[in-house]
matplotlib code that plots the C-alpha trace (Angstrom):
import matplotlib.pyplot as plt

x = [-15.7, -14.7, -10.9, -9.1, -5.9, -3.1, 0.0, 3.8, 6.2, 10.0, 12.1, 15.5, 17.8, 21.5, 23.6, 26.9, 27.3, 27.1, 27.8, 25.5, 21.9, 19.0, 15.9, 13.6, 10.1, 7.1, 4.0, 0.9, -2.6, -5.8, -6.6, -3.0, -3.2, -0.7, -3.3, -2.8, 0.2, 2.1, 3.7, 6.7, 7.8, 11.0, 12.1, 15.6, 15.7, 12.9, 12.2, 11.4, 8.9, 7.1, 6.9, 7.2, 5.7, 2.7, 3.0, 0.8, -1.8, -1.5, -1.6, -4.5, -6.4, -5.5, -6.2, -9.8, -10.4, -9.4, -7.2, -3.9, -3.0, -1.9, 1.1, 3.9, 6.0, 9.5, 11.7, 15.0, 16.7, 19.6, 21.3, 23.5, 23.3, 27.1, 25.8, 23.6, 26.0, 28.2, 25.4, 23.3, 25.9, 27.4, 31.1, 30.0, 32.3, 29.3, 27.3, 28.2, 27.5, 24.4, 23.1, 24.1, 22.4, 19.7, 19.7, 21.2, 20.2, 17.4, 15.1, 15.4, 14.8, 11.8, 10.5, 11.0, 9.2, 6.6, 3.9, 5.5, 5.0, 8.8, 9.3, 10.8, 7.3, 6.4, 8.8, 9.6, 12.4, 11.6, 13.6, 14.0, 17.2, 20.2, 17.3, 16.1, 19.5, 20.8, 17.1, 17.8, 21.4, 20.0, 17.3, 19.1, 22.1, 19.4, 16.2, 14.8, 14.8, 13.5, 11.1, 9.8, 11.3, 9.8, 12.5, 11.5, 13.7, 16.7, 20.3, 21.6, 25.0, 26.8, 28.4, 25.1, 23.4, 26.5, 26.0, 22.5, 23.0, 25.7, 23.5, 20.9, 18.8, 16.0, 14.1, 13.0, 11.8, 9.0, 9.6, 8.0, 10.0, 9.2, 11.0, 10.1, 10.2, 12.1, 14.9, 17.7, 19.4, 19.3, 21.3, 23.6, 24.5, 28.4, 27.3, 27.5, 24.6, 23.2, 20.9, 18.7, 16.3, 18.6, 19.9, 16.5, 15.1, 18.2, 17.4, 13.7, 14.6, 16.8, 14.1, 11.0, 12.8, 14.3, 11.6, 9.2, 6.8, 7.6, 5.4, 7.1, 5.7, 7.2, 5.4, 5.1, 7.5, 11.0, 13.4, 11.3, 8.9, 5.9, 5.8, 7.5, 4.4, 2.1, 3.6, 3.8, -0.3, 0.1, 3.8, 2.0, -1.2, 1.1, 3.3, 0.7, -3.2, -5.7]
y = [-2.7, -0.7, -0.8, 2.1, 0.9, 2.9, 3.5, 2.3, 4.3, 4.4, 7.4, 7.5, 9.1, 9.5, 9.3, 11.2, 9.3, 5.9, 6.7, 5.1, 5.7, 4.1, 3.0, 4.0, 2.6, 5.0, 4.1, 7.0, 6.0, 6.2, 9.9, 11.0, 15.0, 17.9, 19.4, 16.8, 16.5, 12.8, 10.5, 8.9, 5.5, 4.8, 0.6, -1.3, -3.8, -2.1, -4.7, -7.3, -5.0, -4.3, -8.0, -10.2, -7.9, -6.9, -3.4, -1.7, -4.2, -3.7, 0.0, 0.1, -1.9, 0.2, 3.4, 2.0, 1.0, 4.2, 2.7, 4.6, 8.0, 8.8, 7.7, 7.2, 4.5, 4.5, 1.3, 1.4, -1.7, -3.1, -5.0, -7.9, -9.8, -8.4, -5.1, -5.4, -6.3, -3.9, -1.6, -2.2, -4.7, -2.5, -3.5, -2.7, -0.8, 1.3, 1.4, 4.9, 6.2, 4.4, 6.4, 9.5, 9.2, 8.3, 11.9, 14.0, 13.4, 10.9, 12.8, 16.7, 14.8, 13.6, 16.5, 18.5, 15.9, 15.3, 17.1, 15.7, 16.9, 17.7, 16.7, 13.6, 11.8, 12.6, 9.9, 6.6, 3.8, 0.2, -2.8, -6.8, -8.3, -6.3, -3.9, -3.6, -2.8, -0.1, 1.6, 1.4, 2.8, 5.6, 6.5, 7.0, 9.1, 11.3, 11.2, 14.4, 13.3, 9.6, 10.0, 6.5, 3.0, -0.2, -2.9, -6.8, -9.1, -7.0, -8.4, -7.4, -7.8, -6.8, -3.6, -2.8, -3.1, -0.8, 1.7, 1.9, 2.4, 5.0, 7.1, 7.2, 8.8, 6.2, 8.6, 11.0, 7.8, 5.7, 2.0, -1.2, -4.0, -7.7, -11.2, -14.7, -17.0, -19.5, -17.2, -19.4, -20.9, -18.4, -19.0, -16.2, -15.0, -15.8, -19.6, -18.6, -19.7, -17.0, -16.5, -13.6, -14.3, -13.9, -10.3, -9.0, -9.4, -7.7, -4.7, -5.2, -4.8, -1.5, -0.1, -0.7, 1.9, 4.2, 4.9, 7.5, 4.7, 1.5, -1.6, -5.3, -8.3, -12.1, -13.9, -17.7, -18.0, -18.1, -15.2, -15.3, -13.2, -15.7, -13.8, -10.7, -10.3, -11.3, -8.7, -5.9, -4.4, -4.9, -2.5, -0.2, 0.1, 0.7, 3.7, 5.2, 4.6, 6.7]
z = [-16.9, -19.9, -19.6, -21.4, -23.2, -23.3, -25.5, -25.8, -27.7, -28.4, -27.3, -28.1, -25.8, -25.5, -22.6, -22.3, -18.6, -20.4, -23.9, -25.3, -27.2, -25.5, -26.7, -23.6, -23.5, -22.4, -21.3, -21.5, -20.1, -22.6, -21.1, -21.5, -21.9, -21.2, -19.3, -16.3, -14.2, -14.2, -11.7, -13.0, -12.7, -14.3, -14.3, -14.4, -16.5, -19.3, -21.3, -18.8, -16.8, -20.0, -21.3, -18.5, -16.2, -18.2, -16.8, -19.3, -19.0, -15.3, -15.3, -18.2, -15.6, -12.2, -14.1, -15.1, -11.8, -10.5, -8.0, -9.0, -9.8, -12.9, -14.3, -16.9, -17.0, -18.5, -19.0, -19.3, -21.2, -21.0, -23.7, -22.4, -19.4, -18.9, -19.8, -17.3, -14.5, -15.4, -15.0, -11.7, -9.7, -6.8, -8.1, -11.9, -13.9, -15.2, -11.5, -10.5, -14.0, -14.4, -11.7, -12.7, -15.7, -13.9, -11.8, -14.1, -17.4, -17.7, -15.1, -16.3, -20.1, -18.8, -17.1, -20.0, -22.2, -20.4, -17.6, -14.5, -11.3, -11.1, -7.2, -5.0, -4.4, -7.7, -9.0, -8.2, -9.5, -9.6, -10.0, -9.8, -8.2, -9.4, -10.8, -7.5, -6.0, -8.5, -8.1, -3.9, -4.4, -6.7, -4.5, -1.2, -3.0, -4.7, -2.4, -3.5, -6.9, -6.5, -3.1, -4.0, -4.4, -5.5, -4.4, -5.7, -4.7, -4.3, -4.2, -0.7, 0.4, 3.3, 1.3, -0.2, 3.7, 5.3, 2.7, 3.2, 6.8, 6.1, 4.1, 6.0, 3.7, 4.0, 6.2, 3.0, 1.2, 0.7, -0.3, -0.8, -0.5, -1.2, -1.3, -1.8, 1.4, -1.4, -2.1, -0.3, -2.8, -5.9, -9.0, -10.2, -13.5, -12.6, -11.6, -7.9, -5.4, -2.7, -0.2, -1.1, 1.8, 4.9, 4.0, 2.7, 6.2, 7.7, 5.1, 6.0, 10.0, 9.0, 6.9, 9.4, 11.5, 9.0, 6.3, 5.6, 4.5, 4.3, 3.3, 3.5, 1.7, 2.0, -0.9, -1.2, -4.1, -5.5, -7.4, -10.8, -12.6, -12.0, -8.5, -9.3, -11.9, -9.4, -6.8, -9.3, -8.6, -4.6, -5.0, -7.7, -5.5, -2.8, -4.0, -6.2, -4.4, -5.4]

ax = plt.figure().add_subplot(projection="3d")
ax.plot(x, y, z, "-o")
ax.set_aspect("equal")
plt.show()
């Protein structure tokens, strides 16, 4: 099969919520045309998804095989590990500002810049680890803005689980949720070791009863890109399958 290659462009965007200029990475399919409408996938850990996740190559293949709908992928990068934690961690000092940036600044800008569907079910968030956590918390706060969310090995603790249950908006969301069976002793950036698997199984118990559409996958692997990259194809087909 002849796989058509899309394009990746840099797009500078200034966020007043975060008080910084962000260099977005934007993937557009080979057949991109303003005459078509596109689903929108916004990734936390933007550079990681494009480099380690091979997002563009994966989308090229799935689109050429007509296995997913037309899609534009926007990668939002982080500067440093400290910057990432401040934005993505539930107790981070920029956490709330980052969620407002996504919903109130980034989406209106992208809807103006590209021919998107401009509705919740036309938009998805994706992230790994803490990036999945911020994606989940943004989606439950703004379910009408982000109707879909892909969670790859999210960091889940008691407060995140309580927030999900108390907000009670997951019934409006389509969710893909994956976790590795060997993620029982993950080294965190603060040098602590954390069991990801057990709280993710708790989250699974709740979501399978309280989601609009829910796919759960326990893969035979650990908390690394080796397995998240392999899981991406399944997640994109689950959320954007044609």
